[in-house]
Backbone bond lengths (Angstrom), bond angles and torsions (degrees), N, CA, C in turn:
res aa  C-N    CA-C-N  psi(-1)  N-CA   C-N-CA  omega(-1)  CA-C   N-CA-C  phi
1 X - - - 1.461 - - 1.527 109.60 -
2 X 1.326 115.94 139.35 1.462 120.97 178.98 1.526 108.78 -101.69
3 X 1.338 115.56 118.95 1.455 121.60 -174.65 1.520 111.05 -113.98
4 X 1.333 115.27 144.68 1.461 121.83 171.89 1.521 108.53 -115.12
5 X 1.330 116.52 126.95 1.461 121.37 172.97 1.525 107.19 -102.59
6 X 1.326 116.51 119.98 1.460 120.75 178.39 1.524 108.44 -86.67
7 X 1.313 116.68 112.83 1.464 120.71 -177.88 1.514 109.20 -156.64
8 X 1.327 116.16 141.36 1.458 120.35 178.57 1.523 111.78 -81.29
9 X 1.330 117.11 -15.68 1.462 120.23 -173.17 1.521 110.45 -129.86
10 X 1.308 115.98 106.22 1.458 121.94 -179.54 1.523 111.72 -61.92
11 X 1.342 116.81 -29.12 1.464 121.20 -175.43 1.530 113.19 -91.83
12 X 1.323 117.06 -3.13 1.465 120.66 178.54 1.528 109.87 -57.28
13 X 1.338 116.88 136.29 1.467 120.68 -174.66 1.526 111.95 -56.33
14 X 1.337 117.10 -48.38 1.464 119.33 -176.73 1.526 111.24 -65.08
15 X 1.327 116.73 -36.45 1.464 120.24 177.69 1.527 110.50 -65.77
16 X 1.329 116.53 -44.95 1.466 120.47 179.17 1.525 111.59 -61.19
17 X 1.332 117.05 -42.22 1.461 120.48 -178.22 1.528 111.33 -67.95
18 X 1.329 117.05 -38.46 1.464 119.50 176.25 1.528 110.50 -61.68
19 X 1.321 115.22 -44.02 1.463 119.21 -179.41 1.530 110.91 -64.10
20 X 1.324 116.75 -45.76 1.464 120.65 -179.55 1.525 111.16 -61.08
21 X 1.336 116.65 -44.45 1.465 120.32 -178.43 1.526 111.04 -64.47
22 X 1.337 116.75 -40.58 1.465 120.12 179.83 1.529 110.92 -66.56
23 X 1.335 116.41 -42.38 1.466 119.85 -179.77 1.522 111.58 -66.75
24 X 1.326 117.14 -34.67 1.462 120.43 177.14 1.522 111.86 -63.11
25 X 1.327 115.74 -24.51 1.467 120.67 178.80 1.526 112.34 -95.02
26 X 1.322 116.09 9.89 1.456 120.52 173.38 1.515 115.87 88.02
27 X 1.334 117.96 10.97 1.460 120.55 179.77 1.528 110.79 -87.98
28 X 1.319 115.62 152.01 1.461 121.44 171.54 1.524 107.91 -90.10
29 X 1.326 116.30 129.08 1.466 120.07 -172.17 1.524 110.64 -130.23
30 X 1.336 115.41 136.79 1.456 120.99 170.70 1.524 108.73 -129.66
31 X 1.333 115.33 137.59 1.462 120.98 174.41 1.520 107.66 -95.18
32 X 1.329 116.46 121.46 1.460 122.25 -175.82 1.525 109.74 -116.50
33 X 1.323 116.04 128.75 1.461 121.83 179.52 1.528 109.39 -67.27
34 X 1.319 116.09 120.15 1.468 121.75 -174.85 1.526 112.53 -55.22
35 X 1.326 117.38 -37.85 1.460 120.58 -174.44 1.527 113.65 -86.29
36 X 1.324 117.71 4.84 1.467 120.68 178.02 1.530 111.69 -98.39
37 X 1.331 116.29 9.87 1.464 120.67 178.88 1.524 111.08 -93.17
38 X 1.322 115.04 151.79 1.463 122.58 166.91 1.524 107.25 -119.70
39 X 1.323 115.99 134.44 1.465 122.06 -178.25 1.526 108.22 -101.08
40 X 1.331 116.64 114.84 1.462 121.51 -179.49 1.524 110.28 -102.93
41 X 1.326 115.66 133.79 1.461 121.35 -177.68 1.518 110.01 -124.38
42 X 1.335 115.38 123.68 1.456 122.17 172.78 1.521 107.58 -141.21
43 X 1.303 116.34 161.55 1.455 120.95 -178.37 1.526 110.83 -55.39
44 X 1.337 115.51 114.21 1.459 120.84 175.09 1.511 115.19 68.40
45 X 1.347 118.14 12.00 1.464 118.97 -174.53 1.528 110.99 -142.58
46 X 1.350 118.43 68.67 1.466 120.01 177.67 1.526 110.39 -66.96
47 X 1.321 116.29 142.94 1.464 119.64 -177.19 1.523 109.54 -147.95
48 X 1.333 115.15 163.26 1.455 121.69 178.26 1.518 110.02 -133.92
49 X 1.334 115.02 142.93 1.457 121.72 173.40 1.527 108.07 -121.10
50 X 1.335 115.18 139.43 1.459 120.65 178.84 1.520 108.67 -123.46
51 X 1.328 115.33 121.10 1.469 121.96 -176.08 1.528 111.48 51.16
52 X 1.333 115.57 41.12 1.456 121.35 174.01 1.511 115.59 85.85
53 X 1.337 117.94 -2.22 1.459 120.84 -179.55 1.524 110.20 -119.40
54 X 1.329 115.03 146.66 1.457 119.44 179.17 1.526 109.55 -60.08
55 X 1.319 115.63 133.32 1.461 120.46 -176.39 1.522 110.64 -67.62
56 X 1.327 115.67 134.95 1.460 120.02 176.40 1.525 109.76 -74.68
57 X 1.314 116.60 174.57 1.466 120.96 -175.34 1.526 111.43 -74.80
58 X 1.333 115.14 137.61 1.463 122.17 174.47 1.525 108.59 -130.09
59 X 1.335 114.92 149.77 1.466 119.86 179.26 1.523 112.24 -87.40
60 X 1.331 116.57 -30.88 1.462 119.61 -176.33 1.522 109.93 -157.49
61 X 1.338 114.47 157.68 1.464 121.92 -179.13 1.520 109.18 -125.97
62 X 1.339 115.50 132.94 1.463 121.82 174.40 1.531 107.35 -111.84
63 X 1.328 118.35 104.51 1.471 119.99 -176.05 1.521 112.94 -82.55
64 X 1.332 115.91 132.46 1.466 123.37 170.69 1.523 105.68 -124.88
65 X 1.321 115.80 77.82 1.462 122.17 -170.02 1.521 109.70 -101.13
66 X 1.324 116.84 118.64 1.454 121.49 179.21 1.519 111.86 -67.56
67 X 1.336 115.64 153.83 1.465 120.54 -176.81 1.523 112.34 -60.07
68 X 1.334 117.48 -32.77 1.464 120.35 -175.88 1.526 112.90 -70.96
69 X 1.334 117.85 -15.83 1.469 120.47 -179.61 1.526 111.12 -121.43
70 X 1.333 115.93 29.45 1.464 120.28 -177.79 1.525 112.22 -57.52
71 X 1.337 117.43 -43.24 1.469 120.13 -175.46 1.529 111.06 -60.73
72 X 1.333 116.62 -51.46 1.465 118.73 -179.97 1.524 110.56 -69.82
73 X 1.330 116.71 -39.37 1.459 120.08 -178.22 1.516 113.03 -60.70
74 X 1.329 117.14 -42.51 1.465 119.39 179.23 1.530 111.20 -72.08
75 X 1.336 117.52 -32.30 1.470 120.07 174.45 1.527 109.94 -63.12
76 X 1.326 116.34 -39.75 1.462 121.01 178.25 1.526 110.80 -64.41
77 X 1.328 116.64 -42.56 1.463 119.79 177.68 1.528 111.17 -62.37
78 X 1.334 117.14 -39.95 1.469 119.74 177.75 1.526 110.82 -60.16
79 X 1.331 115.95 -37.05 1.460 119.21 179.34 1.532 110.79 -66.57
80 X 1.328 116.69 -42.91 1.467 119.63 175.59 1.532 110.32 -59.38
81 X 1.326 116.45 -42.12 1.465 120.64 179.83 1.525 111.04 -62.50
82 X 1.338 116.86 -41.06 1.461 120.18 179.42 1.525 111.87 -68.50
83 X 1.331 115.94 -21.72 1.464 120.72 176.66 1.529 111.28 -90.81
84 X 1.351 116.02 8.77 1.468 123.16 177.74 1.523 112.73 61.56
85 X 1.327 116.04 35.73 1.464 121.50 174.42 1.527 107.77 -102.62
86 X 1.311 116.61 127.54 1.467 121.55 -175.44 1.529 110.61 -64.67
87 X 1.330 116.15 131.17 1.466 122.50 174.80 1.524 107.93 -116.07
88 X 1.335 117.31 125.29 1.468 118.85 -174.38 1.521 111.08 -64.67
89 X 1.328 117.96 -29.15 1.458 122.18 167.68 1.523 107.89 -124.36
90 X 1.316 116.46 130.46 1.456 120.85 -175.34 1.526 111.12 -78.68
91 X 1.320 115.35 164.76 1.465 120.33 177.09 1.524 110.60 -60.91
92 X 1.331 116.78 -39.78 1.461 120.22 179.34 1.515 112.46 -64.98
93 X 1.331 116.51 -41.41 1.456 120.33 178.92 1.516 112.38 -63.82
94 X 1.331 116.59 -43.19 1.465 120.54 178.63 1.527 110.12 -64.24
95 X 1.333 117.20 -43.68 1.466 120.88 179.19 1.524 111.21 -60.88
96 X 1.328 116.69 -44.03 1.465 120.43 179.19 1.524 111.58 -60.28
97 X 1.319 116.18 -43.36 1.461 119.97 -174.48 1.526 112.40 -71.98
98 X 1.330 117.80 -24.13 1.462 120.99 -177.05 1.529 112.78 -83.82
99 X 1.314 117.41 -15.79 1.463 121.97 -179.44 1.528 107.63 -106.75
100 X 1.332 117.06 107.13 1.467 120.38 -175.16 1.523 111.99 -59.08
101 X 1.333 117.11 -42.08 1.459 119.91 -179.35 1.522 110.86 -64.52
102 X 1.316 116.31 -47.20 1.466 120.60 -179.59 1.527 111.16 -60.57
103 X 1.325 117.05 -45.13 1.465 119.36 -178.44 1.527 111.11 -65.15
104 X 1.334 117.37 -38.64 1.464 120.14 178.08 1.528 111.24 -67.09
105 X 1.337 116.96 -37.52 1.464 119.90 176.53 1.525 110.82 -60.68
106 X 1.323 116.19 -42.82 1.467 120.70 -179.47 1.527 110.47 -65.37
107 X 1.332 116.72 -46.37 1.464 120.47 -178.38 1.531 111.30 -64.95
108 X 1.340 116.38 -42.13 1.465 119.94 -179.56 1.527 111.23 -62.47
109 X 1.327 116.20 -41.97 1.465 120.22 -179.59 1.523 111.53 -59.96
110 X 1.338 116.29 -33.73 1.462 120.93 -176.73 1.531 112.42 -98.18
111 X 1.334 116.30 18.88 1.470 122.20 172.05 1.531 113.24 62.29
112 X 1.326 115.99 33.97 1.464 120.58 172.20 1.527 107.60 -89.75
113 X 1.330 117.27 133.74 1.455 120.91 -176.53 1.523 112.78 -63.20
114 X 1.334 116.75 126.50 1.463 122.61 176.18 1.527 108.15 -138.89
115 X 1.342 118.13 155.65 1.467 119.24 173.53 1.531 109.80 -64.03
116 X 1.332 116.83 144.65 1.465 120.23 176.15 1.526 108.91 -54.25
117 X 1.333 116.11 130.46 1.468 121.56 -172.11 1.521 109.62 -138.06
118 X 1.326 116.41 145.93 1.457 120.36 174.83 1.524 109.79 -140.00
119 X 1.321 114.96 151.86 1.466 122.19 -178.72 1.522 107.67 -128.09
120 X 1.317 116.91 119.17 1.465 120.98 -178.76 1.527 109.54 -131.03
121 X 1.321 115.62 154.69 1.465 120.44 177.89 1.522 112.51 -119.97
122 X 1.329 117.29 -17.18 1.464 121.77 -179.48 1.528 108.53 -100.77
123 X 1.335 117.15 129.34 1.466 119.81 -176.92 1.525 112.46 -62.09
124 X 1.344 117.52 -22.64 1.463 120.37 177.00 1.526 111.70 -67.22
125 X 1.331 116.25 -20.84 1.465 120.56 -177.79 1.524 113.08 -91.39
126 X 1.341 117.52 -5.43 1.465 120.53 -173.67 1.525 111.69 -66.06
127 X 1.333 117.67 -49.29 1.466 120.41 -177.95 1.526 112.00 -62.08
128 X 1.342 119.62 -48.40 1.471 118.86 175.87 1.527 112.60 -59.36
129 X 1.341 116.55 -35.18 1.462 120.01 179.64 1.524 110.76 -64.87
130 X 1.325 116.84 -42.99 1.469 120.95 178.43 1.527 110.17 -61.33
131 X 1.315 116.22 -41.52 1.466 120.41 179.56 1.525 111.20 -65.08
132 X 1.336 117.07 -36.88 1.469 120.00 -177.96 1.524 112.65 -68.30
133 X 1.331 117.72 -28.16 1.470 119.17 179.24 1.524 111.93 -91.55
134 X 1.337 117.24 6.20 1.456 120.09 174.27 1.509 115.38 111.06
135 X 1.335 117.82 3.85 1.455 120.48 178.80 1.515 113.11 82.52
136 X 1.343 115.03 175.04 1.465 120.69 -178.62 1.537 110.20 -70.64
137 X 1.354 116.30 151.96 1.468 127.03 -0.90 1.528 111.91 -74.20
138 X 1.335 115.30 154.39 1.461 121.42 176.98 1.526 109.06 -132.75
139 X 1.315 114.67 157.47 1.462 121.30 175.00 1.525 107.90 -100.27
140 X 1.320 116.11 133.07 1.464 121.97 179.13 1.524 107.74 -115.21
141 X 1.338 115.85 127.70 1.463 120.46 -174.84 1.521 110.92 -128.95
142 X 1.323 115.52 138.79 1.458 119.87 167.39 1.524 108.27 -69.85
143 X 1.333 116.79 148.39 1.462 119.96 -177.99 1.521 112.27 -61.63
144 X 1.320 116.61 -33.08 1.459 120.30 179.76 1.517 108.63 -123.93
145 X 1.313 116.04 134.92 1.459 120.09 179.97 1.513 109.98 167.20
146 X 1.326 116.11 151.06 1.458 121.69 179.15 1.522 109.11 -134.97
147 X 1.340 115.57 167.41 1.463 122.98 174.23 1.528 112.54 60.69
148 X 1.342 116.56 26.20 1.455 120.54 177.93 1.517 114.53 83.64
149 X 1.336 117.26 -2.07 1.466 120.54 179.08 1.526 109.18 -71.98
150 X 1.332 116.56 133.62 1.457 120.43 179.17 1.515 113.88 80.28
151 X 1.344 117.15 20.62 1.467 122.12 176.28 1.523 107.73 -118.61
152 X 1.333 116.67 120.30 1.463 121.84 -173.72 1.526 110.24 -128.22
153 X 1.324 115.86 146.84 1.460 121.64 175.41 1.523 108.39 -107.67
154 X 1.333 116.22 120.56 1.463 121.54 177.18 1.522 108.23 -103.82
155 X 1.327 116.47 116.57 1.466 121.30 -174.65 1.527 112.73 -76.81
156 X 1.345 117.11 -25.09 1.461 121.09 -177.96 1.522 110.24 -129.59
157 X 1.328 115.25 162.74 1.462 120.14 177.98 1.523 110.17 -62.68
158 X 1.330 116.77 -42.49 1.468 119.96 -179.62 1.531 110.95 -60.97
159 X 1.337 116.63 -42.63 1.466 120.14 178.94 1.526 110.40 -64.26
160 X 1.328 116.68 -41.10 1.465 120.69 179.93 1.524 110.83 -62.60
161 X 1.325 116.94 -45.50 1.464 120.51 179.55 1.527 110.65 -61.11
162 X 1.332 116.81 -41.36 1.466 120.53 -178.83 1.525 111.16 -66.17
163 X 1.336 116.83 -41.95 1.469 120.48 -179.58 1.524 110.59 -64.84
164 X 1.333 116.43 -47.11 1.465 120.13 -179.16 1.524 110.64 -62.21
165 X 1.342 116.63 -43.46 1.467 120.18 180.00 1.528 110.99 -61.87
166 X 1.342 116.55 -41.96 1.461 120.20 179.24 1.524 111.03 -63.46
167 X 1.324 117.05 -46.94 1.460 120.39 -178.33 1.524 111.24 -65.25
168 X 1.327 116.52 -41.08 1.462 119.13 179.36 1.525 111.50 -66.90
169 X 1.332 117.19 -31.59 1.468 120.04 177.57 1.523 111.28 -66.56
170 X 1.349 115.92 -21.81 1.466 121.45 176.95 1.529 111.66 -96.21
171 X 1.344 115.47 17.71 1.470 122.49 177.72 1.526 112.53 63.91
172 X 1.331 116.27 30.73 1.459 120.93 178.06 1.529 109.49 -99.61
173 X 1.327 116.20 136.09 1.456 121.36 174.50 1.520 109.21 -90.21
174 X 1.333 116.61 134.07 1.461 119.57 -174.71 1.529 111.45 -131.13
175 X 1.325 114.17 152.70 1.457 122.67 172.26 1.521 108.78 -105.66
176 X 1.322 116.24 144.43 1.465 122.16 172.67 1.524 106.42 -111.72
177 X 1.332 116.19 125.32 1.462 120.07 -169.57 1.529 111.32 -132.49
178 X 1.310 115.30 143.31 1.464 121.42 176.95 1.527 109.63 -58.75
179 X 1.323 116.51 136.16 1.461 121.83 177.19 1.526 108.75 -87.28
180 X 1.327 116.17 120.82 1.468 121.36 179.47 1.528 107.12 -88.84
181 X 1.327 115.83 94.32 1.465 121.38 -169.87 1.522 112.74 -60.22
182 X 1.340 117.15 -39.38 1.467 119.49 -175.96 1.523 112.63 -69.69
183 X 1.338 116.50 -12.33 1.461 120.41 179.45 1.526 111.86 -107.71
184 X 1.344 117.13 13.07 1.462 120.46 -176.86 1.527 110.85 -57.40
185 X 1.333 114.94 127.16 1.454 120.17 175.17 1.512 115.23 75.62
186 X 1.325 117.76 13.23 1.465 119.36 178.96 1.521 110.15 -155.75
187 X 1.306 115.29 149.05 1.455 121.49 172.03 1.518 108.17 -157.87
188 X 1.317 115.75 179.13 1.461 121.79 179.34 1.519 108.15 -121.19
189 X 1.315 116.61 134.57 1.464 120.46 171.86 1.524 108.30 -110.50
190 X 1.321 115.14 121.24 1.465 121.81 178.23 1.523 108.78 -105.00
191 X 1.320 116.21 134.16 1.459 121.40 179.18 1.527 108.47 -98.66
192 X 1.325 114.97 113.15 1.461 121.69 -174.42 1.524 109.56 -105.59
193 X 1.323 115.71 130.52 1.463 122.00 172.41 1.524 106.71 -128.43
194 X 1.324 115.79 113.80 1.458 119.74 -177.51 1.517 110.98 64.47
195 X 1.329 116.14 -118.98 1.468 120.49 -178.84 1.521 111.94 -110.42
196 X 1.350 116.32 29.34 1.461 120.32 -179.55 1.526 111.23 -135.42
197 X 1.328 115.74 146.97 1.463 121.39 165.15 1.521 106.12 -91.15
198 X 1.322 116.96 112.48 1.465 120.53 -174.39 1.528 112.23 -90.53
199 X 1.338 117.49 -17.83 1.463 121.60 177.93 1.520 108.04 -167.91
200 X 1.328 115.85 162.33 1.466 119.72 177.77 1.520 109.06 -154.62
201 X 1.324 115.36 153.56 1.460 120.19 176.31 1.522 109.22 -143.00
202 X 1.318 114.81 150.66 1.465 120.28 172.38 1.524 107.56 -97.77
203 X 1.328 116.42 134.32 1.458 121.49 178.00 1.529 108.26 -108.13
204 X 1.325 115.50 131.83 1.462 121.19 -177.20 1.522 108.71 -123.34
205 X 1.327 116.04 128.17 1.465 121.32 -176.09 1.523 111.47 -69.35
206 X 1.320 114.63 157.10 1.466 121.26 177.89 1.527 110.11 -88.03
207 X 1.333 116.66 133.23 1.460 121.29 174.49 1.512 113.15 56.76
208 X 1.348 116.24 -130.13 1.459 122.27 -178.35 1.527 112.76 -90.16
209 X 1.317 117.01 1.58 1.467 121.36 179.06 1.527 109.55 -63.54
210 X 1.346 117.59 133.88 1.464 119.52 -179.67 1.523 112.11 -92.24
211 X 1.342 116.89 -14.66 1.460 120.97 177.75 1.522 109.28 -88.52
212 X 1.326 116.23 132.50 1.464 120.03 -174.40 1.524 113.23 -94.94
213 X 1.326 117.87 4.83 1.464 120.91 -177.01 1.526 111.44 -57.24
214 X 1.321 115.85 138.24 1.462 120.90 177.38 1.525 110.21 -60.83
215 X 1.337 117.12 -35.12 1.466 120.77 178.41 1.527 112.23 -66.68
216 X 1.322 117.31 -14.42 1.467 122.09 176.12 1.522 110.90 -100.38
217 X 1.339 116.90 11.85 1.462 120.84 177.58 1.515 114.82 97.05
218 X 1.329 117.88 5.06 1.462 120.86 -179.60 1.523 112.00 -68.94
219 X 1.331 115.72 156.67 1.465 120.88 176.63 1.529 109.13 -109.78
220 X 1.310 115.95 161.36 1.461 120.40 -177.20 1.521 110.63 -124.60
221 X 1.322 114.49 155.69 1.456 120.94 175.03 1.525 107.91 -147.77
222 X 1.332 117.80 140.23 1.469 119.36 179.80 1.520 110.53 -66.04
223 X 1.321 116.24 149.28 1.457 120.82 -179.70 1.523 109.01 -146.12
224 X 1.321 115.97 145.11 1.463 121.84 174.44 1.522 107.49 -100.98
225 X 1.322 116.64 120.26 1.460 121.09 -175.67 1.522 111.24 -86.78
226 X 1.336 115.15 146.34 1.459 118.16 174.70 1.526 109.37 -79.86
227 X 1.310 115.83 175.67 1.465 121.07 -173.05 1.524 112.23 -61.29
228 X 1.337 117.05 -36.76 1.467 120.34 -178.63 1.517 111.42 -61.60
229 X 1.331 116.55 -45.22 1.461 120.66 -179.22 1.526 111.10 -70.19
230 X 1.332 117.02 -38.89 1.467 119.97 177.90 1.524 110.86 -61.83
231 X 1.323 116.31 -45.42 1.467 120.06 -179.55 1.525 111.05 -62.71
232 X 1.338 116.83 -40.90 1.465 120.18 179.91 1.525 110.87 -63.43
233 X 1.327 117.05 -42.55 1.467 120.99 -179.12 1.525 111.13 -65.60
234 X 1.323 116.50 -44.97 1.470 120.68 -178.50 1.525 110.56 -64.90
235 X 1.330 117.12 -44.21 1.468 120.69 179.17 1.524 110.87 -62.15
236 X 1.336 116.91 -43.08 1.464 120.42 -178.95 1.524 110.66 -61.25
237 X 1.331 117.00 -44.53 1.467 120.47 -179.89 1.524 110.77 -64.33
238 X 1.322 116.83 -46.78 1.461 120.15 -176.24 1.525 111.68 -67.25
239 X 1.326 117.04 -41.48 1.463 120.49 -179.64 1.525 111.04 -65.17
240 X 1.331 116.42 -35.93 1.464 120.76 179.36 1.523 111.60 -73.10
241 X 1.330 116.71 -20.57 1.455 120.87 178.25 1.513 114.00 99.50
242 X 1.350 116.60 24.14 1.460 121.20 -177.78 1.529 110.52 -111.10
243 X 1.328 115.83 131.52 1.466 120.39 175.18 1.526 111.03 -86.32
244 X 1.322 115.76 -30.16 1.468 121.99 178.23 1.523 106.99 -128.03
245 X 1.339 117.02 124.77 1.467 118.36 -174.06 1.516 111.39 -157.44
246 X 1.328 114.76 150.76 1.453 121.68 166.31 1.519 107.17 -100.92
247 X 1.319 117.29 115.62 1.467 122.15 -175.45 1.523 108.93 -107.67
248 X 1.335 116.41 122.94 1.464 121.36 -179.91 1.520 110.06 -92.03
249 X 1.325 115.58 129.60 1.461 122.33 -176.68 1.523 109.82 -123.32
250 X 1.333 116.41 131.00 1.454 120.94 172.17 1.523 109.12 -86.82
251 X 1.320 116.16 141.60 1.460 120.88 179.97 1.528 108.67 -93.62
252 X 1.327 115.31 83.58 1.452 121.27 -177.88 1.520 112.08 -83.65
253 X 1.318 115.72 166.63 1.463 120.62 -179.87 1.524 111.64 -62.83
254 X 1.342 116.63 -28.54 1.460 120.55 -179.68 1.524 111.99 -104.41
255 X 1.337 117.19 21.36 1.460 121.09 177.05 1.513 112.18 104.85
256 X 1.339 117.04 -170.03 1.475 120.66 -175.99 1.524 112.40 -67.61
């Protein structure tokens, strides 16, 4: 099988490991820079060019699309889909996962457990919104962001109102979310492939930091998940439209 890995960085650890694993299984693999493509559109004849040349045939695409190029990256995936080339994660799945509000709407509709969350645009609605999610402390999140960037903990109502007002003044859309106290500074990331959890790790924040992201200094440890957590991770990935996903789970008093 001939595989294309879409990645801006050939030396990125995850990209290298994907390539090595595929080659060990006898596949032919090329890493293609996502931003070096041109998308050609004609009636009934979608096409792609890479570095100025018509793209050769591929059997499947493994996308590694950074958050900063989501718009072009998902457009590129749609083009592969229209050319009937299998994408391990679809354009719709990637789009859903990159928009926190959209992904929470999808999960809530399908009865997947999530922290109480509200989205407001008028500053008059901020205080009632905080009260509806259980009062301070609350977590405030930008709609788009990775690696813990744009995630803030407001210990008081006054602090929460000030943070939301500041972010909204900068034209940023924010979510206000219930703070799960028993999970402060820790969470679980489950790696889902198809209908299986193939691995999982617990992430623990450094010092007084409440975000457990490794990019924020958090440490990791392997963990074996029970059936409840595995089912929650698999359902979340499938409902969002992802065949391969890292699903973050909070360890709440009433489960994931």
